[in-house]
C-alpha positions as CSV (number, residue, x, y, z in Angstrom):
1,Y,-27.7,-0.4,-3.0
2,K,-28.7,3.2,-2.3
3,E,-28.1,5.5,-5.2
4,K,-26.9,8.9,-4.1
5,Q,-28.2,11.8,-6.1
6,P,-25.7,14.0,-7.9
7,S,-26.5,17.7,-8.1
8,R,-28.1,19.0,-11.3
9,E,-25.0,21.2,-11.8
10,L,-22.7,18.2,-11.6
11,I,-24.8,16.3,-14.1
12,N,-24.9,19.2,-16.5
13,K,-21.2,19.6,-16.4
14,Y,-20.1,15.9,-16.5
15,G,-23.1,13.9,-17.6
16,K,-25.2,11.4,-15.5
17,L,-22.7,8.5,-15.5
18,L,-19.6,10.5,-14.5
19,A,-21.5,12.7,-12.0
20,Q,-22.9,9.5,-10.3
21,L,-19.4,7.9,-10.0
22,L,-18.0,11.2,-8.6
23,V,-20.6,11.6,-5.9
24,N,-20.5,7.9,-4.9
25,R,-16.8,8.3,-4.2
26,G,-17.1,11.6,-2.4
27,F,-15.3,13.4,-5.2
28,D,-18.1,15.8,-6.2
29,K,-16.7,18.8,-4.3
30,D,-13.2,18.3,-5.8
31,A,-14.4,17.1,-9.2
32,E,-12.2,19.6,-11.2
33,I,-9.0,18.5,-9.4
34,I,-9.9,14.8,-9.6
35,L,-10.5,14.9,-13.3
36,D,-7.6,17.2,-14.1
37,P,-4.9,16.5,-11.5
38,K,-2.0,18.9,-11.4
39,L,1.0,19.1,-9.0
40,S,0.2,22.7,-8.4
41,Y,-2.9,21.6,-6.4
42,I,-0.9,19.7,-3.8
43,P,-0.2,21.6,-0.5
44,T,3.4,22.8,0.0
45,Y,5.9,21.1,2.4
46,R,5.3,23.9,4.9
47,E,1.9,22.3,5.7
48,L,3.7,19.3,7.1
49,A,4.5,19.7,10.8
50,G,8.1,19.1,11.6
51,L,9.4,19.2,8.0
52,E,11.1,22.6,8.1
53,E,12.8,21.7,11.4
54,A,13.9,18.4,9.9
55,L,15.2,20.3,6.8
56,E,17.2,22.7,9.0
57,R,18.8,19.8,11.0
58,I,19.6,17.8,7.9
59,V,21.2,20.8,6.2
60,E,23.3,21.4,9.2
61,A,24.4,17.7,9.3
62,V,25.4,17.9,5.6
63,K,27.4,21.1,6.0
64,K,29.2,19.6,9.0
65,K,30.1,16.5,6.9
66,K,28.3,14.3,9.4
67,R,27.9,10.6,8.5
68,I,24.1,10.2,7.8
69,I,22.4,6.8,8.1
70,I,19.1,6.3,6.4
71,Y,17.2,3.4,8.0
72,G,14.2,2.4,5.9
73,D,11.8,-0.5,5.9
74,Y,11.7,-3.7,3.8
75,D,8.4,-3.0,2.1
76,V,7.9,-1.0,-1.2
77,D,7.0,2.2,0.6
78,G,10.1,2.0,2.8
79,I,12.4,1.1,-0.1
80,T,11.1,3.8,-2.5
81,G,11.3,6.4,0.3
82,T,14.8,5.4,1.1
83,S,15.8,5.6,-2.6
84,I,14.3,9.1,-3.0
85,L,16.1,10.5,0.1
86,Y,19.4,8.7,-0.7
87,K,19.5,10.1,-4.2
88,T,18.7,13.6,-3.0
89,L,21.3,13.6,-0.3
90,K,24.0,12.3,-2.6
91,K,23.2,15.1,-5.0
92,I,24.2,17.6,-2.3
93,G,27.4,15.8,-1.5
94,A,26.3,14.2,1.8
95,K,28.0,11.3,3.4
96,V,25.0,9.0,3.4
97,Y,24.5,5.3,4.0
98,P,21.2,3.5,3.3
99,I,20.4,0.5,5.5
100,L,17.3,-1.7,5.3
101,P,16.3,-4.4,7.8
102,N,15.7,-8.0,6.9
103,R,13.0,-10.2,8.4
104,Q,15.3,-11.6,11.0
105,I,16.1,-8.1,12.4
106,G,12.4,-7.3,12.0
107,Y,10.5,-4.0,11.5
108,G,11.9,-0.8,13.0
109,L,14.6,0.1,15.4
110,N,16.0,-1.9,18.3
111,V,18.7,-1.2,20.9
112,Q,21.3,-3.4,19.3
113,L,20.9,-1.6,16.0
114,M,21.2,1.8,17.6
115,K,24.5,0.8,19.2
116,I,25.8,-0.2,15.7
117,F,24.5,3.0,14.2
118,E,26.3,5.1,16.9
119,N,29.6,3.4,16.0
120,Y,29.2,4.1,12.2
121,G,27.2,7.3,12.0
122,D,26.5,10.7,13.5
123,F,23.0,11.4,12.3
124,L,20.0,9.1,11.7
125,I,17.0,9.5,9.4
126,T,14.4,6.8,9.6
127,V,12.0,6.2,6.7
128,D,8.7,4.4,7.2
129,N,9.5,3.6,10.8
130,G,10.5,5.3,14.1
131,T,7.2,6.8,15.4
132,S,6.9,4.2,18.1
133,A,10.7,3.7,18.8
134,V,10.6,5.7,22.0
135,N,13.3,3.8,24.1
136,E,15.6,3.2,21.1
137,I,15.7,6.9,20.1
138,D,15.5,8.6,23.4
139,N,18.3,6.5,24.9
140,S,20.6,7.1,21.9
141,K,23.4,9.6,21.3
142,L,22.3,10.0,17.7
143,D,20.6,13.1,16.4
144,T,17.5,11.7,14.7
145,V,14.8,12.7,12.2
146,V,11.8,10.4,11.8
147,I,10.0,10.3,8.4
148,D,7.0,8.0,9.0
149,H,3.3,7.7,8.4
150,H,2.3,5.0,10.8
151,N,-0.3,5.5,13.5
152,V,0.9,7.5,16.6
153,P,1.0,5.7,19.9
154,K,0.4,7.5,23.2
155,E,4.1,7.9,23.7
156,I,6.4,9.1,21.0
157,P,10.2,9.8,20.9
158,K,11.1,13.1,22.6
159,K,14.6,13.5,21.2
160,A,13.7,13.1,17.5
161,I,12.2,15.5,15.0
162,L,9.1,13.7,13.8
163,V,7.7,14.3,10.3
164,N,4.5,12.2,10.5
165,P,1.4,13.6,8.8
166,K,-0.8,12.2,11.6
167,I,0.9,14.6,14.0
168,G,0.0,18.3,13.7
169,S,-1.2,18.3,10.1
170,S,-4.2,20.7,9.5
171,V,-4.7,19.5,5.9
172,E,-6.9,16.3,6.1
173,S,-5.7,14.8,2.8
174,L,-2.0,15.0,4.0
175,K,-2.8,12.7,6.9
176,S,-2.9,9.7,4.5
177,L,0.5,10.3,2.8
178,S,2.8,7.4,2.3
179,S,6.4,7.6,3.5
180,S,7.5,7.8,-0.2
181,A,5.4,10.9,-0.6
182,L,6.8,12.4,2.7
183,T,10.4,11.9,1.4
184,F,9.4,13.5,-1.9
185,Y,8.3,16.6,0.1
186,L,11.6,16.5,2.0
187,A,13.5,16.1,-1.3
188,C,11.7,19.2,-2.8
189,A,12.7,21.2,0.3
190,I,16.3,20.1,0.1
191,I,16.6,20.8,-3.6
192,R,15.2,24.3,-3.1
193,E,17.5,24.9,-0.1
194,F,20.6,24.0,-2.0
195,N,19.4,25.6,-5.3
196,L,20.0,22.4,-7.2
197,E,19.3,22.1,-10.9
198,E,17.4,19.0,-10.1
199,D,13.7,18.3,-11.0
200,P,12.1,16.5,-8.1
201,R,9.3,15.3,-10.5
202,T,11.8,12.6,-11.6
203,Y,11.0,10.9,-8.3
204,L,7.3,10.6,-8.9
205,D,7.5,7.1,-10.2
206,L,8.9,6.0,-6.8
207,V,6.3,8.1,-4.9
208,A,3.5,6.3,-6.8
209,L,5.0,2.9,-6.3
210,G,5.2,3.5,-2.6
211,L,1.8,4.9,-2.0
212,L,0.0,2.4,-4.2
213,A,1.8,-0.6,-2.8
214,D,0.9,0.6,0.7
215,Y,-2.7,0.9,-0.3
216,M,-3.0,4.5,0.6
217,P,-6.4,6.0,-0.1
218,L,-6.5,7.8,-3.4
219,N,-7.8,11.1,-2.1
220,V,-7.0,14.4,-3.8
221,V,-3.3,14.6,-3.0
222,N,-2.5,10.9,-3.3
223,R,-4.4,10.7,-6.6
224,I,-2.3,13.5,-8.0
225,F,0.9,11.7,-7.0
226,A,-0.4,8.4,-8.4
227,V,-1.5,9.9,-11.8
228,K,1.8,11.7,-12.3
229,G,3.9,8.8,-11.1
230,L,2.1,6.3,-13.3
231,N,2.5,8.6,-16.3
232,L,6.3,8.7,-15.6
233,L,6.4,4.9,-15.3
234,E,4.7,4.7,-18.8
235,H,7.4,7.0,-20.3
236,I,10.1,4.9,-18.6
237,A,8.5,1.7,-20.0
238,K,8.5,3.1,-23.5
239,G,12.1,4.2,-23.2
240,N,11.4,7.9,-23.4
241,I,13.0,8.6,-20.0
242,K,16.2,6.8,-18.9
243,K,15.9,5.0,-15.5
244,A,17.8,1.7,-15.9
245,G,16.6,0.1,-12.7
246,V,13.0,0.9,-13.0
247,K,13.0,0.0,-16.7
248,A,14.5,-3.4,-16.0
249,L,11.8,-4.0,-13.4
250,L,9.0,-3.1,-15.9
251,D,10.6,-5.2,-18.6
252,I,10.8,-8.3,-16.4
253,A,7.1,-7.8,-15.6
254,S,6.4,-7.5,-19.3
255,L,5.0,-4.0,-18.9
256,K,5.7,-2.0,-22.1
257,G,3.0,0.6,-22.5
258,K,0.4,2.2,-20.3
259,I,1.0,1.4,-16.6
260,T,-2.1,1.1,-14.3
261,S,-2.6,0.9,-10.6
262,K,-3.4,-2.8,-11.2
263,D,0.0,-3.3,-12.7
264,V,1.6,-1.9,-9.5
265,Y,-0.6,-4.0,-7.2
266,F,-0.1,-7.3,-9.0
267,S,3.1,-7.1,-11.0
268,I,5.5,-4.4,-9.8
269,A,5.0,-4.3,-6.0
270,P,5.1,-8.1,-5.5
271,R,8.5,-8.2,-7.2
272,L,10.0,-5.4,-5.2
273,N,8.5,-6.8,-2.0
274,S,9.8,-10.3,-2.6
275,A,13.3,-9.1,-1.8
276,G,12.3,-8.0,1.7
277,R,10.0,-10.9,2.3
278,I,12.3,-13.8,1.7
279,S,15.8,-12.4,1.1
280,K,17.4,-8.9,1.5
281,A,15.4,-5.8,0.8
282,Y,18.7,-4.1,-0.2
283,L,18.4,-6.0,-3.5
284,A,15.3,-4.1,-4.4
285,L,16.9,-0.8,-3.3
286,K,20.0,-1.6,-5.4
287,L,17.8,-2.1,-8.4
288,L,16.0,1.2,-8.0
289,L,19.3,3.0,-7.7
290,E,21.1,1.2,-10.5
291,E,22.0,3.2,-13.6
292,D,23.8,0.5,-15.6
293,E,21.4,-1.3,-17.9
294,N,23.1,-4.7,-17.8
295,K,23.5,-4.7,-14.0
296,A,19.8,-3.6,-13.7
297,K,18.7,-6.5,-15.9
298,R,20.6,-9.0,-13.7
299,L,19.1,-7.5,-10.5
300,A,15.6,-7.6,-12.0
301,Y,16.0,-11.2,-13.0
302,G,17.0,-12.0,-9.5
303,L,14.0,-10.3,-8.0
304,N,11.7,-12.2,-10.5
305,E,13.1,-15.5,-9.3
306,L,12.6,-14.5,-5.6
307,N,9.0,-13.6,-6.4
308,K,8.4,-17.1,-7.9
309,R,9.7,-18.6,-4.7
310,R,7.6,-16.3,-2.6
311,Q,4.5,-17.3,-4.6
312,V,5.1,-21.0,-3.7
313,L,5.7,-20.3,0.0
314,T,2.6,-18.1,0.2
315,K,0.4,-20.8,-1.3
316,L,1.7,-23.5,1.1
317,T,1.4,-21.3,4.1
318,Y,-2.0,-20.1,3.2
319,E,-3.3,-23.6,2.9
320,E,-1.9,-24.6,6.3
321,A,-3.2,-21.4,8.0
322,R,-6.6,-21.9,6.5
323,R,-6.8,-25.4,8.0
324,K,-5.7,-24.1,11.4
325,A,-8.3,-21.3,11.2
326,E,-11.1,-23.9,10.7
327,S,-11.1,-24.7,14.4
328,Q,-11.7,-21.0,15.3
329,K,-14.8,-20.4,13.2
330,D,-16.8,-19.3,16.2
331,K,-14.1,-16.7,17.2
332,N,-14.4,-13.1,16.3
333,F,-10.6,-12.7,15.9
334,I,-8.6,-15.5,14.3
335,V,-5.0,-16.2,15.6
336,V,-2.9,-18.9,14.0
337,W,0.8,-19.7,14.2
338,D,3.4,-22.3,13.2
339,E,7.1,-22.9,13.8
340,N,7.8,-23.4,10.1
341,W,6.2,-20.4,8.5
342,H,8.4,-17.8,6.9
343,P,7.9,-14.4,8.6
344,G,8.1,-12.5,5.2
345,I,4.8,-13.8,3.8
346,L,2.6,-13.6,6.9
347,G,1.0,-10.3,5.9
348,I,-0.2,-11.7,2.5
349,V,-1.6,-14.8,4.2
350,A,-3.3,-12.8,7.0
351,G,-4.9,-10.4,4.4
352,R,-6.2,-13.2,2.3
353,L,-7.7,-15.0,5.3
354,A,-9.3,-11.9,6.6
355,G,-10.9,-11.2,3.3
356,E,-12.2,-14.8,3.1
357,L,-13.4,-15.1,6.7
358,G,-14.8,-11.6,7.1
359,K,-13.0,-11.0,10.4
360,P,-9.6,-9.8,11.7
361,V,-6.7,-12.4,11.4
362,A,-3.3,-12.6,13.0
363,V,-0.7,-15.0,11.6
364,F,2.5,-15.6,13.5
365,A,5.8,-17.3,12.8
366,K,6.7,-18.9,16.2
367,G,10.3,-19.0,17.2
368,N,12.0,-20.4,20.3
369,K,11.7,-17.2,22.2
370,K,9.8,-14.7,20.0
371,A,6.8,-14.9,17.7
372,T,6.6,-12.4,14.8
373,G,3.2,-11.8,13.3
374,S,1.1,-9.7,10.9
375,V,-2.5,-8.7,11.6
376,R,-4.9,-7.7,8.9
377,S,-8.5,-6.6,9.3
378,V,-11.5,-6.1,7.1
379,E,-13.6,-3.1,6.0
380,D,-15.3,-1.3,9.0
381,V,-13.2,-3.1,11.7
382,E,-10.5,-0.9,13.1
383,I,-7.9,-2.9,15.0
384,Y,-5.2,-0.5,16.0
385,S,-6.8,1.1,19.0
386,K,-8.0,-2.1,20.6
387,I,-4.8,-4.1,20.0
388,S,-2.7,-1.2,21.4
389,L,-4.4,-1.9,24.8
390,L,-2.4,-5.1,24.9
391,S,0.9,-3.3,24.2
392,S,2.5,-4.4,27.5
393,M,2.5,-7.9,26.0
394,F,4.5,-6.9,22.9
395,I,8.2,-6.7,22.4
396,K,7.6,-4.6,19.3
397,W,4.5,-3.3,17.6
398,G,3.1,-0.7,15.2
399,G,0.9,-0.2,12.2
400,H,-2.3,1.3,10.8
401,D,-6.0,1.1,11.5
402,K,-6.4,-2.2,9.6
403,A,-2.8,-3.6,9.3
404,M,-0.3,-4.2,12.1
405,G,2.9,-5.9,12.9
406,L,3.5,-7.5,16.3
407,T,6.3,-9.3,18.0
408,L,5.7,-11.0,21.4
409,P,7.2,-13.8,23.5
410,S,6.2,-17.2,22.0
411,T,5.0,-18.3,25.4
412,R,2.2,-15.6,25.3
413,L,0.6,-16.6,22.0
414,E,-2.3,-18.4,23.7
415,E,-2.8,-15.5,26.1
416,F,-2.8,-13.1,23.2
417,R,-5.5,-15.1,21.4
418,E,-7.7,-15.2,24.5
419,K,-7.3,-11.5,25.3
420,V,-7.7,-10.2,21.7
421,N,-10.9,-12.2,21.4
422,L,-12.3,-10.6,24.6
423,L,-11.5,-7.2,23.1
424,F,-13.3,-8.0,19.9
425,E,-16.2,-10.0,21.3
426,E,-18.7,-7.6,19.9
427,T,-17.3,-7.9,16.4
428,Q,-19.4,-10.4,14.4
429,R,-18.4,-11.9,11.1
430,L,-19.1,-9.3,8.5
431,E,-21.1,-10.1,5.4
432,I,-18.9,-8.8,2.6
433,S,-20.8,-5.9,1.0
434,I,-20.1,-4.6,-2.5
435,P,-20.9,-0.9,-3.1
436,V,-22.9,-0.5,-6.3
437,D,-22.6,2.6,-8.4
438,M,-25.8,2.5,-10.5
439,E,-28.0,0.3,-12.7
440,L,-26.6,0.0,-16.2
441,E,-27.2,-2.5,-19.0
442,P,-23.9,-4.2,-20.1
443,S,-25.0,-3.6,-23.7
444,E,-24.9,0.1,-23.1
445,I,-21.1,0.0,-22.5
446,N,-19.5,1.7,-25.5
447,E,-16.3,3.6,-26.2
448,E,-17.9,6.8,-24.8
449,V,-18.8,5.1,-21.5
450,L,-15.3,3.6,-21.3
451,S,-13.8,7.0,-22.0
452,Q,-15.8,8.6,-19.2
453,I,-14.9,5.9,-16.7
454,S,-11.2,6.1,-17.6
455,R,-11.1,9.7,-16.4
456,L,-11.3,8.3,-12.9
457,E,-8.2,6.2,-13.2
458,P,-6.2,5.1,-11.3
459,F,-8.5,2.9,-9.3
460,G,-7.6,1.5,-5.9
461,E,-8.2,2.2,-2.2
462,G,-10.9,4.8,-1.8
463,N,-11.6,4.8,-5.6
464,P,-12.8,1.3,-6.5
465,Y,-13.5,0.1,-10.0
466,P,-17.1,1.0,-10.9
467,V,-19.7,-1.7,-10.2
468,F,-23.0,-1.8,-12.0
469,L,-26.3,-3.6,-11.4
470,T,-28.5,-5.2,-14.1
471,T,-31.1,-8.0,-14.4
472,V,-30.5,-11.0,-16.5
473,K,-32.8,-11.1,-19.5
474,N,-30.9,-13.7,-21.5
475,Y,-27.5,-15.4,-21.2
476,R,-25.3,-18.1,-22.8
477,I,-21.7,-19.4,-22.6
478,N,-19.8,-18.7,-25.8
479,S,-17.1,-20.8,-27.5
480,Q,-14.3,-19.1,-25.5
481,G,-16.0,-20.2,-22.2
482,K,-17.0,-16.6,-21.4
483,V,-20.5,-15.8,-20.2
484,V,-22.6,-13.5,-22.4
485,I,-25.4,-11.7,-20.5
486,N,-27.9,-9.4,-22.2
487,G,-25.7,-9.4,-25.3
488,A,-22.5,-8.4,-23.6
489,E,-19.4,-10.6,-23.0
490,L,-18.3,-10.8,-19.3
491,T,-15.1,-12.2,-17.9
492,C,-15.6,-14.4,-14.8
493,W,-12.8,-15.4,-12.5
494,N,-15.1,-17.5,-10.3
495,N,-16.8,-20.3,-12.1
496,E,-19.1,-20.9,-9.1
497,L,-20.9,-17.7,-10.0
498,I,-21.8,-18.9,-13.5
499,K,-23.7,-21.8,-11.9
500,H,-26.1,-19.4,-10.3
501,I,-27.0,-17.2,-13.3
502,E,-30.7,-17.4,-14.2
503,V,-33.1,-15.2,-16.2
504,G,-34.6,-12.7,-13.8
505,K,-31.7,-12.7,-11.3
506,R,-29.7,-9.5,-10.7
507,I,-26.0,-9.5,-11.2
508,L,-23.2,-7.1,-10.4
509,Y,-20.4,-6.5,-12.9
510,S,-17.4,-4.1,-12.9
511,I,-15.5,-2.4,-15.6
512,E,-11.7,-2.8,-15.5
513,G,-10.0,-1.2,-18.5
514,K,-12.1,-2.3,-21.4
515,S,-13.2,-5.6,-19.8
516,L,-16.5,-6.3,-18.1
517,V,-16.0,-8.6,-15.1
518,L,-18.8,-10.5,-13.4
519,V,-18.6,-9.7,-9.7
520,D,-21.6,-11.3,-8.1
521,V,-24.9,-13.1,-8.7
522,E,-28.1,-12.7,-6.7
523,Y,-28.9,-15.9,-4.7
524,G,-32.2,-17.2,-3.4
525,I,-34.4,-16.7,-6.5
526,S,-35.4,-19.6,-8.8
């Protein structure tokens, strides 16, 4: 806990509390934009390398009546990005066909898919994939545009126009755009090119869903998209704006009023993702595109049932993977696999294990010939650059600094485990650290403090919920089973923490909405 000092100017303008929260998140230089986000602050699409060239090629394809295939991904970012682009192209009369993979096909392009696409289409646009599909694109007859935000390997397709913010973008905050945000930029350019009486802001709900579900950092640009998108979702939830598919999704999740980033992370995204995890991602896309209320309700109900099934599968797989990981406690990189695990839930399991064990984890579904896996890391451990050194082992691979997808021959799983541990031999188990914003008595939390904190919403990646430090002067457990510390009631999700509370110990608590949540208790003092 090292308190950074906000400038006197920042304190005078925003008060000590808000100034401290701003400087702790690196928001002090952009404070005005952060606290009053407007779409006019985001860079134009001309700042994205390749986008104008992609626009030109797409316009030409539409005018020549070419059959356009949009090939997305089965996660929320891929589904929302595909939805935005499909809706926009349909508005200009394009012959367009959206296609999403399932878990059996796997992430991204392959040679067999490209052959099928060549038979049915003339022009290909990939959304949330394609950056690493060198052989597939360069050996195809199809004119191709890649809309993607994944990390860039040493070799990229030569025959495609790439719109990837990690390639050639001079604006730092654009480099962490989601694919849904990239398609929004492309949609804006298309609408302008064709002089459509269409307001691209109607897509901001989908942009926000994609970038939040993909855990994009909430920097200046992403924050603006998230704020405006969540505001639109709230209007849809209240029935002020008609979007049958999205409304049905919000209704099935019992979201009727203000929509927060937490609602996206824990209620909306899991339901949309469940289709691509254990069934067909097209069901989620169909829901987002649906304009008939009754059909939308049926589709939303179906997704809800899939999500319940996904939850059961995840619990069982996590428990099995946790047992397998026990034998690798001394390893710096955990690699587990099983023939019976469903490939659609591996990312959730890997992420949960990584967080618990404090080290990178790879979880594979082992087939007869191929093993498909998800890799997740922890704070301060970048995995992409090191794992890419083993790319000759992989049939397919790609991802981000802390999350990757891999496919390799099943016979090479043991070899992968050995080699990846050699690469990460310097990485020790990390003690999970919790950034603390400042010392603040829980009893000092009032409506004014809550109002100040709410100005920083939405919270998420790069903008965590505020965490405060205090010393226990007195405590008790009330009739509702909640702990009352120094006169303030705190929610506690981990009952083990309550056992360690003593007078004189320091505690950490966060503020989520209007709730105070116990985060941690100091150990080692009695």
